[in-house]
N, C-alpha and C positions, 0 to 999 in steps of 0.2 A: 556434645550427645549425639550418636549414633542414631536412626532410625532401622528399628526392628524390622525383621523382614516377615512379608507376607506367607501363610501355609502354605506349599504346593501340594496339587491335588491333579488327578488325571482327570481330561475332560468329559472322559465317558461316564463320571460322578454328576456331572451335570445332564449330562443327558441321560441317564438314570434317572434322577428326578422329571425330568420332563416326560419320561415313561411311567412312571407311577401315574403322574397327575393324569395321562391322558387314558392310561390303563392298555397299552398297547406300544408297539417301538414308534416312536414317528419318522414320517417324513419328514426331508428337507422343508418343504413347506409351513408344515406344522410346528417342527422345532424353532423356526425362525419365527411364528407368529409367537410361540409361548416365551420364547426367549427376551420378545420385544414388549409384551404383555399378557397379563397372566389374570385370571380370575381372584387369585389370592397372593400378587405383585400389583404395584403401579411402577416399579423401576424396569429398566432395561437390563438384564443376567450380566451383559459382557458391557456396561457401562456405556454404552450406545446399540443404535437398535443395529442388526444385522437383515442382512442381504438372504434371500435363499439359496443363492450360491456357497454364501458363505456358511451355514446353516450344511448342507452338502458338506464341505472340506470338514467343518467339525465332525458331524456321522462316519466321514473314512477316516478320521484319525483322532480315534480316540484315547488312545492310550496317550496322547501328547500331556506332560505336564504344563500346568499353568498356575499363575498366581492366583490366590481365592481366599479373601476375605472370609467367606462363609464357611470355608472347609471345614465338617463338622472330625472330629479327634478318629473316629475311625476311618474316615475319606484321606486324611492327608498322607503324604510321600511323607515318607522317613529313608533317612539313610543310615544302609548298614555296612560297619566296619570291614577292615579289611581279615578280620579274624573270622566272618563270613558268620556272625551273629544275624539272626534274623531281627527285622524291625519290630517294633510293638503290635503293627495292627495287623501282621499277617498270623494265619491261622496253618497251622499243621493239619489238612486234611486229613493225611493217613493217622492221625495219630488220633484224630474225632473220630473216624469211623471205629478203630479200636475202641475206644471209648463208649460210643454207643452197642457195640457189639456185646462190651463186659456188662452192662448195664441191661440187655435184654436177655442176658443169662446164656450167649451164644459161645 
């Protein structure tokens, strides 16, 4: 029996969770402190404590994909096939704007 792969997500979604909790974008020191402990968690976000230097590296590379057991459905990276079909969690902003314009009677 093969093991199931963990979903992938961009590390920026983890940073976003910290930003929401802090109410603003975190510094490297704040992100490290949040990832290592939190008022809402008693475990390390990355499975071990991270340093301020590692937090700074994470903040500079938020588009990097990582395996994440806690990735919500709308945070998961989905492959796009060769036919150019979009992933289910991608929103077409132009279409959304057009729908809003129609709803507003423009």
